[in-house]
C-alpha positions in Angstrom: -8.4 67.8 -23.8 -6.2 70.0 -26.1 -6.3 68.9 -29.7 -2.5 69.2 -29.9 -0.2 68.7 -27.0 3.4 67.5 -26.6 4.9 67.1 -23.2 8.6 66.8 -22.4 10.6 66.7 -19.2 14.2 68.0 -19.5 16.7 67.1 -16.8 19.1 69.3 -15.0 21.8 68.3 -17.6 19.6 69.5 -20.5 18.8 66.0 -21.7 15.2 65.0 -22.3 14.2 62.3 -19.8 10.6 61.8 -20.7 8.4 62.6 -23.8 4.7 62.1 -24.4 2.3 62.9 -27.1 -0.8 63.8 -25.1 -3.0 64.8 -28.0 -2.8 64.6 -31.8 0.8 65.7 -31.9 3.2 65.2 -34.7 6.9 64.5 -34.4 7.7 68.0 -35.8 6.2 69.4 -32.6 8.8 67.5 -30.5 11.5 69.0 -32.7 10.1 72.5 -32.1 10.1 71.8 -28.3 13.8 70.9 -28.5 14.4 74.2 -30.3 12.5 76.1 -27.6 14.7 74.4 -25.0 17.8 75.9 -26.6 16.1 79.3 -26.7 15.1 78.9 -23.1 18.6 78.0 -22.1 19.9 81.1 -23.8 17.2 83.2 -22.0 18.3 81.5 -18.7 21.8 82.9 -19.0 20.5 86.4 -19.5 17.7 86.2 -16.9 19.2 83.9 -14.3 17.8 85.9 -11.4 14.3 85.4 -12.6 15.0 81.7 -13.3 15.1 81.1 -9.6 12.0 83.2 -8.8 9.5 81.9 -11.2 8.3 78.3 -11.4 5.4 78.5 -13.9 6.2 80.4 -17.1 2.9 80.7 -18.9 4.1 81.4 -22.5 7.7 81.1 -23.4 7.3 80.8 -27.2 4.7 80.3 -29.9 4.5 78.1 -33.0 1.6 79.2 -35.2 -1.4 78.8 -32.9 0.5 76.6 -30.5 2.0 77.9 -27.2 4.9 76.6 -25.2 4.5 76.7 -21.4 7.3 75.8 -19.0 7.4 74.8 -15.4 10.8 74.9 -13.6 11.4 72.7 -10.5 13.6 73.7 -7.6 16.1 71.1 -9.0 16.3 72.9 -12.4 14.3 70.3 -14.2 12.0 71.8 -16.9 8.6 70.5 -17.7 7.6 71.8 -21.1 4.2 71.6 -22.8 3.4 72.6 -26.4 -0.4 73.0 -26.5 -3.3 74.9 -28.1 -5.2 75.3 -24.9 -6.1 78.6 -23.3 -6.8 77.1 -19.8 -3.9 78.5 -17.8 -5.3 77.2 -14.5 -5.6 73.7 -15.9 -2.1 73.8 -17.4 -0.7 75.0 -14.0 -2.5 72.2 -12.2 -1.2 69.7 -14.8 2.4 70.8 -14.2 2.0 70.7 -10.4 0.6 67.2 -10.4 3.2 65.9 -12.9 5.8 67.5 -10.7 4.5 65.5 -7.7 4.7 62.3 -9.8 8.3 63.2 -10.8 9.2 63.6 -7.2 7.9 60.1 -6.5 10.0 58.8 -9.3 13.1 60.6 -7.8 12.3 58.9 -4.4 12.6 55.5 -6.0 16.0 54.1 -4.9 16.2 52.2 -8.2 15.9 55.3 -10.4 19.1 57.1 -11.4 18.4 60.8 -11.5 18.9 62.2 -15.0 18.2 58.9 -16.7 15.1 58.3 -19.0 11.9 57.6 -17.2 10.7 54.3 -18.5 7.9 53.6 -16.0 4.6 52.6 -17.6 2.8 53.7 -14.4 4.3 57.2 -14.7 3.3 57.4 -18.4 -0.2 56.3 -17.7 -0.6 58.8 -14.9 0.8 61.7 -17.0 -1.7 60.8 -19.8 -4.6 60.7 -17.3 -3.6 64.1 -16.0 -3.4 65.5 -19.5 -7.0 64.2 -20.2 -8.1 65.7 -16.9 -6.5 69.2 -17.2 -5.8 70.0 -20.8 
């Protein structure tokens, strides 16, 4: 598992709907992820064509030795991970499996899309995937 990792899911309306510390992360790292989100949104406007082509963006930004990786879903939800891991295949697998979990949340008729994900089952699964892949 990565020593430091912060994971955040940002909804289509640019509001964080899930946050998790999946390593020894500090709150300042979440602040950095929010800043990267603003940078990514600016980049989106200038590269909107590529935004629809690519799903897994390996390295969007850096913070000292930490790297920000982003996975964009077809519904324009962004999964963002601040990490110190060099295992790109593991990170991609982590994003893909969390995306599957997120789709299951969306299929729940009691979940309002765009609202915070408060499911303890979802949180447990995300943390288990982080231990497995990161």
